[in-house]
C-alpha positions in Angstrom: 0.0 0.0 0.0 1.3 3.4 -0.9 -0.7 6.3 0.7 -0.1 9.5 -1.3 -2.4 11.8 0.6 -1.3 13.3 3.9 -4.2 13.5 6.3 -4.8 16.8 8.0 -7.5 15.7 10.5 -7.5 13.3 13.4 -10.5 12.0 15.3 -11.0 10.8 18.9 -14.1 8.7 19.6 -14.9 7.9 23.2 -17.7 5.7 24.6 -19.7 7.9 27.0 -22.5 5.4 27.8 -23.1 1.8 26.9 -25.7 -0.9 27.3 -24.9 -4.5 26.3 -24.0 -4.7 22.6 -22.3 -7.1 20.2 -19.0 -5.1 20.4 -18.8 -5.2 24.2 -18.1 -1.5 24.5 -17.6 0.0 28.0 -17.6 3.6 29.1 -14.2 5.1 28.5 -13.3 2.9 25.5 -11.5 5.2 23.0 -10.7 5.0 19.3 -8.4 7.1 17.2 -8.3 7.5 13.5 -7.5 9.9 10.6 -9.2 8.6 7.5 -9.1 4.9 8.1 -11.7 2.9 10.0 -10.7 2.7 13.7 -9.6 -0.8 14.7 -12.4 -2.5 16.6 -15.1 0.1 15.8 -18.6 -1.1 15.1 -19.2 -1.7 11.4 -22.9 -0.7 11.6 -22.0 2.7 13.2 -19.0 3.4 10.9 -21.3 5.0 8.4 -22.5 7.5 11.0 -18.9 8.2 12.1 -17.7 8.7 8.6 -20.4 11.2 7.9 -19.4 13.3 11.0 -15.7 13.1 10.0 -16.6 14.4 6.5 -18.4 17.4 8.1 -15.2 18.4 9.9 -13.0 17.8 6.8 -15.4 20.1 4.9 -15.0 22.9 7.4 -18.4 22.3 9.0 -19.5 23.2 12.5 -20.9 20.5 14.7 -22.8 23.1 16.7 -25.1 23.4 13.7 -25.9 19.6 14.2 -26.4 19.9 18.0 -22.8 19.5 19.0 -21.1 20.9 22.1 -18.6 22.9 20.1 -17.5 23.5 16.6 -15.3 20.4 16.7 -17.1 18.2 19.2 -20.4 16.2 19.0 -22.1 13.3 20.8 -23.8 10.6 18.7 -25.5 7.3 19.1 -24.7 3.9 17.6 -26.8 2.4 14.9 -28.6 0.2 17.4 -29.2 3.0 20.0 -27.3 1.1 22.8 -24.0 3.1 22.8 -23.3 6.8 23.0 -20.1 8.3 21.7 -18.3 11.6 21.9 -16.4 12.6 18.8 -13.6 15.3 18.8 -12.1 16.4 15.5 -8.7 17.9 15.6 -7.0 19.8 12.7 -3.4 18.7 12.3 -1.0 21.5 11.6 1.3 20.3 8.8 
């Protein structure tokens, strides 16, 4: 594999509440990614996460979507059993 694009955003996804789920998430579990899918992240919820990551990459503001700040938003999993907090960070290259 030869990646030719240097990613300029990183994302931190943290479990903030969890009921029993197939992935076995617990409060405090944290995932990190840039463009790739985070290792161990729920495949059903990846579509939701990807959409929010694209908002940040496009210069959007999570507050317009109900977020806590321009770069931070809470969202639920596809099954409604887990809540996540997403923080987008611009990387200064």
